[in-house]
C-alpha atoms as one frame of an Amber mdcrd trajectory, in Angstrom:
protein
  19.194  26.065  39.008  18.676  23.924  36.365  20.492  24.905  33.175  18.016
  25.432  30.056  18.675  22.576  27.476  19.837  24.621  24.028  17.614  23.681
  20.904  20.751  22.547  19.192  21.591  20.020  21.270  18.084  18.153  20.264
  19.793  17.516  16.584  21.006  14.924  15.319  23.530  14.408  11.798  21.590
  12.620   9.580  23.911  10.425   7.074  21.630   9.013   4.511  22.830  11.809
   1.852  26.509  11.797   2.727  25.893   8.466   0.470  23.444   8.540  -2.104
  20.605  10.840  -3.342  18.415  10.892  -0.329  16.918  14.535  -0.901  14.968
  15.284  -4.344  16.668  18.253  -5.390  20.224  17.536  -4.831  23.338  14.931
  -5.634  24.665  12.760  -2.863  27.516  15.072  -0.785  31.296  14.834  -1.457
  33.484  13.163   1.343  35.508  16.757   1.461  31.857  18.272   2.367  31.249
  15.356   4.589  34.110  15.971   6.526  33.628  20.151   6.925  30.275  19.458
   8.044  30.967  17.099  10.783  33.708  19.612  11.707  30.483  21.908  11.767
  28.797  19.897  13.703  31.394  19.252  16.497  32.126  22.969  16.515  28.492
  23.094  17.544  28.356  21.115  20.423  26.141  18.658  18.033  27.538  15.033
  18.755  25.424  12.073  17.376  24.885  11.186  14.300  22.660   8.730  12.422
  24.070   5.845  10.300  22.902   2.497   8.862  24.310  -0.656   6.852  22.434
  -0.096   3.624  23.269   3.871   3.716  26.675   2.608   2.156  30.192   2.503
   3.768  31.440   5.852   4.928  32.524   4.807   8.368  36.094   5.441   7.638
  35.411   9.116   7.900  34.199   8.686  11.586  37.572   6.832  12.907  39.350
  10.087  12.290  40.764  11.190  15.819  39.048  14.967  15.510  35.545  12.980
  14.940  36.364  10.837  18.276  33.634  12.276  19.934  30.678  11.697  17.958
  28.552   8.585  19.168  26.310   6.905  16.354  22.461   5.418  15.984  23.066
   2.695  13.956  20.592   1.047  12.241  20.740  -3.138  11.152  19.197  -4.316
   8.216  19.382  -7.879   5.501  20.464 -10.253   8.994  19.577 -14.169   8.411
  21.102 -15.209  12.099  21.729 -13.414  15.084  25.398 -13.565  14.018  24.803
 -11.373  11.234  23.397  -8.910  13.376  26.522  -9.047  15.658  28.868  -8.950
  12.981  27.173  -5.913  11.640  27.658  -3.953  14.669  31.350  -5.443  15.580
  32.078  -4.458  12.090  30.555  -0.864  12.421  32.710  -0.687  15.748  35.791
  -1.444  14.113  35.913   0.426  10.847  34.487   3.575  13.215  36.673   2.978
  15.682  34.296   2.760  18.741  34.167   0.575  21.979  30.470   1.345  21.954
  27.164   2.561  20.590  25.017   4.546  21.936  21.752   2.898  19.908  21.119
   0.057  17.451  17.701   0.309  15.999  16.001  -2.286  13.399  15.518  -0.639
  10.611  12.306  -1.714   9.377   9.176  -2.510  11.334   8.855  -5.647   8.592
  11.990  -6.671   9.809  10.206  -7.244  12.913   7.466  -9.589  11.736   8.833
 -12.425  11.397   9.131 -14.518  15.413  12.959 -15.778  14.696  13.641 -11.502
  14.703  11.696 -10.770  17.784  14.155 -13.679  19.255  16.779 -11.857  17.650
  15.794  -8.318  18.882  14.787  -9.539  22.337  18.423 -11.547  22.863  20.376
  -8.341  21.646  18.632  -6.298  23.973  19.458  -8.471  27.173  22.860  -8.421
  26.396  23.147  -5.165  25.630  25.971  -4.569  27.760  27.984  -7.282  26.755
  28.119  -5.852  23.274  28.480  -2.199  24.499  25.254  -0.764  23.185  23.721
   1.952  25.705  19.869   1.381  24.296  18.044  -0.929  21.427  14.931  -0.317
  19.721  13.580   0.152  15.851  12.357   2.482  13.475   9.311   3.488  12.164
   7.927   4.074   8.521   4.819   2.558   8.325   2.346   2.734  11.362   0.197
  -0.465  10.535   0.423  -2.481  13.991   2.803   0.587  16.152   0.374   0.129
  18.645   1.015  -3.639  19.248   4.954  -3.489  18.483   5.246  -0.932  20.818
   3.400  -3.234  23.822   4.444  -6.510  22.881   8.362  -5.080  22.048   9.733
  -2.579  24.623  11.908  -0.950  23.054  14.238   1.773  24.602  14.278   4.294
  21.745  12.271   4.629  18.475  12.847   6.622  15.209   9.825   8.077  13.862
   8.632  10.619  10.760   7.356  13.896  12.392   6.922  16.962  10.168   4.322
  19.885   9.551   2.689  17.339   7.248   2.699  14.114   8.471   1.478  14.050
  12.313   0.679  10.010  12.896   2.993   9.669  15.985   0.469  12.656  18.115
  -2.537   9.950  17.593  -3.507   9.692  21.574  -2.857   5.538  21.510   0.800
   6.470  20.409   1.504   9.436  22.812   0.046   7.309  25.918   2.052   4.352
  25.391   5.366   6.476  24.786   4.908   8.014  28.172   3.777   5.304  29.706
   6.681   3.043  29.020   8.971   5.824  29.165   9.963   5.719  25.711  12.761
   7.628  23.731  11.568   9.131  20.694  13.593  10.174  18.008  11.659  12.189
  15.391  13.470  12.580  11.209  12.048  13.431   8.189  11.159  16.998   9.162
  11.540  18.462   5.666   9.804  15.585   3.942  12.793  15.030   2.202  12.569
  18.804   1.086   9.148  18.799  -0.119   7.984  21.307   2.999  11.091  23.601
   2.049  11.301  23.740  -1.771   8.351  24.374  -4.367   9.395  21.939  -6.802
   7.148  18.855  -7.263   8.009  17.780 -11.095  10.173  14.548  -9.588   7.587
  12.769  -8.265   3.857  12.230 -10.017   1.491  13.055  -7.141  -2.408  13.002
  -7.015  -4.066  15.976  -7.636  -5.113  15.983  -3.751  -1.987  15.872  -2.920
  -0.337  18.248  -5.164  -3.537  20.623  -3.353  -2.133  20.025   0.074   1.634
  20.707  -0.939   0.512  24.132  -2.610  -1.850  24.948   0.288   1.103  24.985
   2.945   3.147  26.795   0.303   0.732  29.610  -0.064   0.504  29.456   3.352
   4.048  30.019   3.903   4.593  33.143   1.250   1.411  34.745   2.846   2.442
  34.789   5.814   5.818  35.625   4.930   7.450  32.563   6.433  10.842  31.292
   5.628   9.942  26.719   4.581  12.863  25.554   6.708  12.689  27.523   9.550
   9.299  26.787  10.215   9.521  23.079   9.832  12.196  23.157  12.190   9.681
  25.811  14.500   6.943  23.498  13.963   8.799  20.242  15.540  10.121  22.518
  18.343   6.811  23.263  19.428   6.547  19.988  20.758   8.475  18.156  23.535
   7.060  14.399  22.793  10.640  13.527  21.819  14.449  13.826  22.939  16.120
  14.315  19.349  15.420  15.567  15.741  17.245  13.809  12.962  18.309  16.571
  10.049  19.425  15.856   7.076  21.547  18.215   4.995  22.088  18.084   1.411
  25.268  20.449   2.138  27.409  22.080   4.065  25.580  25.763   3.897  22.453
  23.768   4.198  23.517  22.730   7.492  24.649  26.375   8.804  21.173  27.566
   7.738  19.904  25.145  10.019  22.489  26.012  13.177  21.867  29.611  12.770
  18.025  29.106  13.281  16.208  31.316  15.470  13.181  30.297  17.420   9.559
  32.187  16.742   6.296  32.173  17.365   4.252  29.821  15.599   0.398  28.629
  15.561   0.789  25.073  14.645  -3.359  25.217  13.834  -2.731  27.370  11.095
  -0.662  24.634   8.864  -2.347  22.235   6.557  -1.416  18.057   7.619  -2.244
  15.132   5.635  -2.750  11.682   6.424  -2.659  10.398   3.031   0.631   7.803
   3.258   1.330   8.496  -0.945   2.418  11.893   0.206   3.900  11.475   3.882
   5.751   8.035   2.956   8.714   8.635   0.063   8.395   4.737  -0.145   5.160
   5.256  -1.650   5.960   7.596  -3.848   5.539   7.359  -7.677   8.776   9.087
  -9.867   8.652   9.772 -13.364  10.565   8.127 -15.596
C-alpha cells in the first residue's frame, strides 16, 4: 500500500521576509533567527526554499554544511542578455555551494512579454540539463494574458498566488490547461502578507469595498471561532491542483505555529473572496505615508 504523503511535505519556505519588510506587521528577520528557522525546517523534513535575486544576498547562509539538504526555487530578474541569466544562476550556485537547482522561474510575466526574453526562456528550457536545472517556468502576479502564456510557453512549473481571498487560478480555463499540460503548480501568498491573519489594515489605503471584504472575513472567523492562520492553511489544503505551498513567516514562532497545524473540517464555500486586484494584488496596494 502506498504511503500517504504528509501535508507538511507540501511546504516550501519563502525567503522574502528574510531580507525585507515583506509582511505588513514585522521588520525583516535577523540572520540568527533565519538559521534557527532553517534548522527547524530541516528537522521537520521541509527541504525546499523559494528565493530570488531581488530578495537580497543571503546565499552564504545556505552554503553551510548543515543546510546542504535544502533545494531551491530560484527566481531570475533584471537581465538584458542570456549571459546575464546564466551568470545569475551560476553565481547563486557558487554562493550556496550547490551543483544543481530544482527550479528556475522568470520572476514576472512582464519579463516574458519581450520577444528576446521569450527566446532566452526557450534556450534555458532546452538546455536545462547542461545547467543542472530540473524545471523551468515562471511566477505569476497579474493573470492578464496567463492563458496565452501557458499555451505558448509550455512551462514545466509555475508559481501563482492562491488564498481564501484570491481564487483566480481556480477559473476553469486555467485548470484545464494546467491539467492537460501536466504543469507543476506551486501556490504562494496564502496569508496575503498577513491581511488574512491579522485584523490590522491601517497601513494600507483600501477602498470601502475592500475593507468591507476583509472585515467580513475576520467577522466570520470570530463568529465561527476559527483561528485565522489555521483557516488559511486548511482552505488551500482542501484543493489538490498544486504540488507545493510557499509559506512566508515572520519569525521562528510563526514557523512553529504553522508546523504544528492539524487538519480540520472547513467549508470553503462560506468564506468570502474578491476579484478586485486592488485588494488581492499587493503590488497595487496604496500605503499611507
